[in-house]
C-alpha positions in Angstrom: 164.3 -59.7 -63.2 162.3 -62.6 -64.2 161.1 -65.2 -61.8 159.7 -68.1 -63.8 157.3 -66.4 -66.5 156.3 -63.6 -64.6 158.2 -60.2 -64.1 159.2 -59.3 -60.6 159.7 -55.6 -59.8 163.0 -54.9 -58.4 161.3 -53.2 -55.4 158.1 -53.8 -53.7 156.5 -52.4 -50.5 155.3 -54.6 -47.6 151.8 -53.7 -47.8 151.4 -54.8 -51.5 152.2 -58.5 -50.6 149.7 -61.1 -49.4 152.0 -62.9 -47.0 150.9 -66.4 -46.2 152.0 -69.1 -44.0 155.4 -69.3 -42.1 157.6 -71.9 -44.1 161.1 -71.5 -41.8 162.6 -69.7 -39.2 166.3 -69.1 -38.3 168.4 -66.7 -36.4 168.5 -64.0 -39.2 164.8 -64.0 -40.0 161.6 -65.9 -41.3 160.5 -67.0 -44.3 156.7 -66.7 -45.3 154.9 -68.3 -48.6 153.1 -65.9 -51.1 150.0 -67.2 -52.2 149.8 -64.7 -55.1 153.1 -65.2 -56.0 153.8 -69.4 -55.5 157.1 -69.2 -56.8 158.5 -66.8 -54.7 158.9 -66.6 -50.9 159.1 -63.6 -48.7 162.3 -63.4 -46.1 161.5 -61.1 -43.4 165.0 -59.7 -41.6 164.4 -59.5 -38.0 166.6 -56.2 -38.1 166.1 -54.4 -41.5 169.2 -54.6 -43.4 171.2 -51.9 -45.5 168.8 -51.0 -48.7 172.0 -50.2 -50.5 173.3 -53.8 -50.0 170.0 -55.5 -50.8 169.5 -53.3 -54.2 173.1 -54.3 -55.2 172.2 -57.9 -54.7 169.1 -57.8 -56.8 170.8 -55.9 -59.8 174.1 -58.2 -59.7 173.3 -60.6 -62.2 172.9 -57.5 -64.8 176.8 -57.1 -64.2 177.4 -60.6 -65.6 177.1 -59.3 -69.4 176.7 -62.9 -70.5 173.2 -63.7 -70.9 174.1 -67.5 -70.6 176.0 -66.7 -67.3 172.6 -64.7 -66.2 170.4 -68.0 -67.2 173.0 -70.4 -65.2 172.6 -68.2 -62.1 168.9 -67.8 -62.1 168.4 -71.5 -62.8 170.9 -72.8 -60.1 170.0 -70.3 -57.3 167.2 -68.4 -55.0 168.9 -65.1 -56.0 167.2 -62.3 -54.5 164.6 -60.9 -57.0 163.5 -57.8 -55.2 163.9 -55.7 -52.3 160.9 -55.5 -49.8 160.2 -52.0 -48.2 158.1 -52.0 -44.7 155.8 -49.3 -44.1 157.6 -48.6 -41.0 161.5 -49.0 -42.3 163.4 -46.1 -42.9 164.1 -45.1 -46.5 167.7 -46.5 -46.4 166.8 -50.0 -45.0 165.1 -53.0 -46.2 162.4 -55.2 -44.3 163.3 -58.2 -46.4 163.7 -59.6 -49.9 161.8 -61.7 -52.2 163.3 -65.2 -53.3 162.6 -67.6 -55.8 160.9 -70.9 -54.0 163.2 -74.1 -54.6 161.3 -76.1 -57.4 159.4 -79.5 -56.5 162.3 -81.6 -58.0 164.7 -80.6 -55.1 162.9 -82.5 -52.4 163.0 -86.4 -51.6 160.1 -88.4 -50.4 160.5 -90.7 -47.4 159.3 -94.1 -46.8 156.9 -92.6 -44.2 155.6 -90.3 -46.7 157.2 -87.1 -45.4 158.9 -84.6 -47.8 162.1 -82.9 -47.2 164.3 -80.7 -49.2 167.1 -82.7 -51.0 169.9 -81.5 -49.3 173.8 -82.4 -49.5 173.2 -84.7 -46.3 171.6 -87.2 -48.1 174.6 -87.6 -50.0 177.7 -87.5 -47.7 177.0 -91.1 -46.3 176.7 -94.7 -47.7 173.7 -94.9 -50.2 172.9 -98.2 -48.3 172.4 -96.6 -45.1 170.3 -94.0 -46.5 168.1 -96.6 -48.4 167.5 -98.4 -45.0 166.8 -95.1 -43.0 164.4 -93.5 -45.5 163.9 -96.0 -48.4 166.0 -94.0 -50.9 167.4 -95.1 -54.0 170.6 -92.9 -54.3 173.3 -93.2 -56.8 176.5 -95.3 -56.2 179.8 -93.7 -54.8 182.1 -92.2 -57.6 179.2 -92.5 -60.3 178.6 -90.0 -63.1 175.4 -88.9 -61.3 177.5 -87.7 -58.5 180.4 -86.2 -60.5 177.5 -84.2 -62.4 176.3 -82.8 -59.4 179.5 -81.2 -58.7 180.2 -80.3 -62.5 176.8 -78.3 -62.0 177.9 -76.5 -58.7 181.4 -75.7 -60.5 179.7 -74.3 -63.6 177.6 -72.0 -60.9 180.6 -70.6 -59.2 182.4 -70.2 -62.4 179.6 -67.8 -63.1 179.9 -66.2 -59.5 183.8 -65.6 -60.0 183.7 -64.4 -63.7 181.4 -61.5 -62.9 182.5 -57.9 -61.9 182.4 -57.4 -58.9 182.8 -61.1 -58.6 180.4 -62.8 -55.8 181.0 -65.5 -52.7 178.5 -67.5 -51.2 180.3 -67.9 -47.9 178.2 -71.0 -46.9 178.1 -73.9 -49.5 177.0 -76.4 -47.0 174.9 -79.4 -46.5 171.6 -76.9 -45.6 172.1 -74.5 -48.6 172.8 -76.6 -51.6 169.9 -78.8 -53.0 170.1 -81.3 -55.6 168.0 -83.2 -58.1 168.6 -85.9 -60.7 165.0 -86.1 -62.2 166.2 -83.7 -65.3 170.0 -85.0 -64.9 172.4 -83.8 -62.4 171.1 -80.4 -60.8 171.9 -77.8 -58.0 169.8 -75.2 -56.4 171.7 -72.7 -54.0 169.5 -71.0 -51.4 170.5 -68.3 -49.0 171.8 -66.2 -51.7 170.7 -63.1 -49.8 173.7 -63.6 -47.6 176.3 -63.5 -50.5 178.8 -61.1 -50.7 180.4 -58.9 -53.3 184.2 -58.1 -53.7 186.7 -55.9 -55.5 189.2 -56.7 -57.7 191.6 -57.3 -54.6 189.6 -59.5 -52.8 188.3 -57.1 -50.2 184.4 -57.1 -49.4 182.5 -54.1 -50.8 179.8 -53.8 -48.0 180.2 -51.7 -45.0 182.4 -53.2 -42.1 180.7 -55.1 -39.3 178.4 -57.4 -41.3 178.7 -61.0 -40.1 178.0 -63.6 -42.4 176.9 -67.1 -41.1 179.0 -70.3 -41.8 177.7 -73.8 -41.2 180.0 -75.8 -38.6 182.0 -78.8 -40.1 181.5 -77.0 -43.9 183.1 -73.7 -43.0 186.7 -73.0 -44.4 189.4 -73.6 -41.6 191.5 -70.9 -43.3 189.1 -68.1 -42.0 189.9 -66.7 -38.3 187.3 -67.0 -36.0 185.2 -63.8 -35.8 186.1 -63.0 -39.5 183.8 -63.5 -42.5 184.6 -66.0 -45.7 186.4 -64.9 -48.7 186.3 -65.7 -52.2 188.7 -68.7 -51.5 186.0 -70.0 -48.8 183.9 -71.0 -51.8 186.6 -72.9 -53.6 187.5 -74.7 -50.3 183.7 -75.9 -50.3 183.8 -77.0 -53.6 186.8 -79.3 -52.9 185.1 -80.6 -49.8 181.8 -81.0 -52.0 183.8 -83.2 -54.4 185.3 -85.3 -51.7 181.9 -85.9 -49.7 179.8 -86.3 -52.3 181.5 -88.3 -54.9 183.1 -90.7 -52.2 179.7 -90.6 -50.2 181.4 -90.2 -46.8 181.8 -87.2 -44.6 185.4 -87.1 -44.4 185.7 -84.8 -40.9 189.0 -82.8 -41.8 188.7 -79.5 -40.5 189.4 -80.1 -36.8 192.7 -81.4 -37.8 193.4 -78.7 -40.1 192.5 -76.1 -37.5 195.6 -77.2 -35.5 197.9 -77.0 -38.1 198.4 -81.0 -38.9 198.7 -82.6 -41.9 195.9 -84.4 -43.4 195.8 -87.3 -45.7 192.5 -89.1 -46.9 192.1 -92.6 -48.2 189.4 -92.0 -51.1 187.7 -95.3 -51.9 187.2 -95.8 -55.9 185.7 -98.4 -57.4 187.3 -101.4 -58.9 187.1 -101.3 -63.0 188.1 -99.1 -65.9 186.7 -95.8 -64.2 187.7 -96.0 -61.0 191.7 -97.4 -61.9 192.1 -95.1 -65.0 189.9 -91.7 -64.4 190.5 -91.6 -60.6 194.2 -93.1 -60.7 196.9 -91.3 -58.4 197.8 -89.1 -61.3 194.4 -88.1 -62.2 194.2 -84.1 -62.2 190.9 -84.3 -59.8 193.0 -85.5 -56.9 195.3 -82.4 -57.4 192.3 -79.9 -57.6 191.0 -81.5 -54.6 194.2 -81.2 -52.5 195.1 -77.6 -53.8 191.7 -76.8 -52.9 191.6 -77.9 -49.6 195.0 -76.6 -48.6 195.7 -74.5 -45.9 199.0 -73.4 -46.8 198.0 -70.5 -49.3 194.3 -70.1 -49.6 194.8 -67.6 -52.3 196.6 -70.2 -54.7 193.5 -72.5 -54.4 192.2 -73.5 -57.8 189.4 -71.5 -59.4 186.1 -73.1 -60.4 186.8 -73.0 -64.0 189.7 -75.4 -63.6 187.3 -77.9 -61.9 184.7 -77.4 -64.9 187.3 -78.5 -67.5 188.7 -81.3 -65.3 185.1 -82.9 -64.8 184.3 -82.3 -68.4 187.5 -84.3 -69.4 186.6 -87.3 -66.8 182.7 -87.2 -68.0 183.9 -87.5 -71.6 186.2 -90.3 -71.0 183.9 -92.4 -69.3 181.3 -91.9 -72.1 178.9 -89.8 -70.0 178.6 -86.8 -72.2 174.8 -86.9 -71.9 175.3 -86.1 -68.1 177.2 -82.6 -69.4 174.5 -81.9 -71.8 171.9 -82.6 -69.0 173.5 -80.2 -67.0 173.9 -77.5 -69.6 169.9 -77.7 -70.5 169.1 -77.4 -67.0 171.1 -74.2 -66.6 169.9 -72.5 -69.7 172.3 -74.0 -71.8 176.3 -74.3 -72.6 179.0 -76.0 -74.4 182.4 -77.1 -73.6 184.5 -75.2 -71.5 187.3 -73.2 -73.1 189.8 -74.4 -70.3 192.2 -76.9 -70.5 192.7 -80.0 -68.1 195.4 -82.9 -68.6 193.8 -86.2 -69.1 194.7 -88.9 -66.8 197.1 -90.2 -68.9 198.7 -87.1 -69.4 199.0 -85.9 -65.7 202.0 -85.4 -64.0 203.0 -86.9 -60.8 202.0 -84.7 -57.9 204.4 -83.5 -55.3 202.9 -84.7 -52.4 205.5 -83.7 -49.9 205.0 -80.2 -50.4 201.1 -80.2 -49.8 199.6 -79.9 -46.4 196.8 -82.4 -47.6 197.0 -85.6 -49.4 194.1 -87.7 -51.4 195.2 -91.1 -51.6 192.9 -93.0 -53.8 192.4 -96.7 -53.0 190.4 -99.4 -54.6 187.3 -100.0 -52.4 186.8 -103.7 -51.2 183.1 -105.0 -52.2 181.2 -106.4 -49.4 179.3 -109.4 -50.1 175.9 -109.4 -49.3 174.1 -112.4 -47.2 172.0 -114.7 -49.6 169.0 -116.4 -48.6 166.9 -119.2 -49.8 163.1 -120.4 -48.9 162.9 -123.8 -47.5 159.7 -125.4 -46.5 158.3 -124.2 -43.0 158.4 -126.6 -40.3 155.3 -128.7 -38.9 153.5 -126.7 -36.2 154.3 -127.1 -32.5 152.0 -128.5 -29.9 150.6 -125.5 -28.0 151.2 -126.9 -24.8 154.9 -126.9 -25.3 156.9 -123.9 -23.9 158.5 -122.3 -26.6 162.3 -121.6 -26.7 164.3 -118.6 -27.8 165.8 -118.9 -31.1 168.8 -116.5 -32.0 169.1 -115.4 -35.7 172.4 -114.3 -36.7 170.8 -112.4 -40.1 167.5 -112.5 -41.7 166.9 -110.9 -45.0 165.4 -111.5 -48.2 166.9 -111.4 -51.8 166.7 -107.7 -53.1 165.9 -104.9 -50.7 163.6 -106.3 -48.2 163.6 -105.9 -44.2 166.8 -106.9 -42.4 166.7 -107.8 -38.6 169.5 -109.1 -36.3 169.8 -110.4 -33.0 167.4 -112.6 -30.4 164.1 -113.4 -32.0 161.1 -112.9 -30.0 159.4 -115.9 -28.2 157.3 -117.6 -30.7 159.5 -116.9 -33.8 161.2 -119.1 -35.8 163.4 -118.4 -39.0 162.3 -121.4 -40.7 161.8 -120.8 -44.4 164.8 -118.3 -44.3 168.0 -120.1 -44.4 171.5 -118.6 -45.3 172.8 -120.2 -48.4 176.7 -119.5 -47.0 175.9 -121.1 -43.7 173.5 -124.0 -44.2 174.8 -126.4 -41.8 173.2 -125.5 -38.2 170.1 -124.4 -40.1 169.5 -126.7 -42.3 170.0 -129.7 -40.1 167.4 -127.9 -37.7 164.7 -127.8 -40.2 165.4 -131.2 -41.9 165.7 -132.8 -38.4 162.2 -131.7 -37.2 159.8 -128.9 -36.0 161.5 -125.7 -34.1 160.1 -125.1 -31.2 158.0 -121.7 -31.0 156.7 -121.3 -34.6 153.8 -119.2 -34.4 154.1 -116.6 -37.2 156.0 -116.8 -40.7 158.9 -114.7 -40.8 157.2 -112.8 -43.6 154.3 -111.9 -41.3 156.9 -111.0 -38.7 158.4 -108.7 -41.0 155.6 -106.9 -42.6 154.5 -106.3 -38.4 157.8 -104.9 -37.7 157.6 -102.5 -40.7 154.2 -101.5 -39.8 155.2 -100.8 -36.0 158.4 -98.6 -37.6 156.2 -96.5 -40.0 153.6 -96.0 -36.8 156.3 -94.7 -34.7 158.1 -92.7 -37.4 154.5 -91.1 -38.2 153.6 -90.1 -34.4 157.2 -88.7 -34.1 156.8 -86.7 -37.1 153.8 -85.1 -35.8 154.8 -84.3 -32.5 157.9 -82.4 -34.1 155.6 -80.6 -36.5 153.2 -79.4 -33.5 156.5 -77.9 -31.8 158.4 -76.3 -35.0 156.9 -72.8 -35.7 155.7 -72.8 -39.3 154.8 -76.5 -39.5 151.9 -76.4 -36.6 149.1 -76.7 -39.2 150.6 -79.5 -40.9 151.1 -81.0 -37.5 147.6 -80.5 -36.4 146.6 -82.3 -39.8 148.8 -85.2 -38.9 147.3 -85.4 -35.4 143.9 -86.1 -36.6 145.1 -88.9 -38.6 147.2 -90.1 -35.9 143.9 -90.1 -33.9 141.9 -91.9 -36.5 144.8 -94.4 -37.1 144.9 -95.1 -33.3 141.0 -95.7 -32.9 141.1 -98.1 -36.0 144.0 -99.9 -34.8 142.4 -100.3 -31.1 139.1 -101.7 -32.7 141.1 -104.4 -34.8 143.0 -105.1 -31.5 139.8 -105.5 -29.4 138.3 -107.7 -32.1 141.2 -109.7 -32.1 141.1 -110.2 -28.3 137.5 -111.0 -28.5 137.9 -113.8 -31.0 140.7 -115.4 -29.0 139.0 -115.1 -25.6 135.2 -115.8 -26.5 135.9 -119.6 -26.9 137.7 -119.9 -23.8 134.6 -118.3 -22.1 132.1 -120.2 -24.0 130.6 -116.9 -25.6 
């Protein structure tokens, strides 16, 4: 098997590896970096795993037959590259596996300077909220980029299902599916050493008793407690990811499904040709999503190839063929699917009464953004006058500036920023005379609050790193920076206090 440009042996001994720093730790094992092989990581199991099972996973891509499918799997997954045999491990067991490391493009940099893996959690909430929390610019809901990410995942699952034997991941959750838009829509699925191979009847090929992890809020409610996910569970996950990623919302439905209750979801689509025509009530994507989430007969959930054909039809009608080509290029090449999908104009009405899941597309209501205009600042207030509290209903700037709400601190005035939509009270106050308590400008206050927020976030991150195994080295480096920063802030503070107090004391 190849990883990058280097050939990796299918089986290596632990003493042959130079194991580096601990990267992550979980219930199943620990993940270490490999300084001599930076494109790989070593996952060491707490309890040795059956070597036959690990070897079968390592060799499984060879059974795909089609070289294009092999490239697709290797480009979009951290598929096990080699079995690691420990010196104190019995011959029939493996100490761990070598896994491809996620490329740097599958990471996001927050406003505070920290870098995190780009998991699906960033895409399952309002992009405006993520922008405020982390300073990230994310694609709009129901956009070609989001559809392209689901398309990339559907093509990967198509490869999983077309193999002999087929493979099921079983835990396609927010923590195991990474994404990137740097080269176009891409996905990178991790934790693939937990995959399961199935026979033609859908039965697992590994010995009974092997437990597979499932992430809460992403698991298949059709799987009974205490049992493992099936091939149909990946199809449920694909439909759920479409709902949450394309819709940019959480859509908590599993609790109701476990109780046997019917589920109806209102899915907001944008106004305009794309939202109204391509994602209208008769669009085939809604039928695929309903059947994929259905609990009535999990075996009848649509295959990944049906999603591939339907998403290609939608992207083609949208004029976003470049998104498809970018997905193909990222996954080692490709061409339009051989499957057929009804276009929206040809789609037949759905029989909603027979389904336990109903997806209702509704037009999204636009939210008017507040607009602010700059007005001249008021005259300064005499220092002996007592400042009055000023209540600010909303302060902001055009664009993506800081936003504050609630009572303003004493000595602060919103003069200079007046809402264009409600200029009566604010404008009269400014035009009629000075506002009491003006000490600093709104812009200076916004910068001060932003700096304070960054300072607090940096200290929190440092403390978290110091308490997290595998990150203590980074935490110590950040601690040194924190100490240096705090000393500098203290010196500046003492200088400012000295400048204020010295005239009073006559120094």
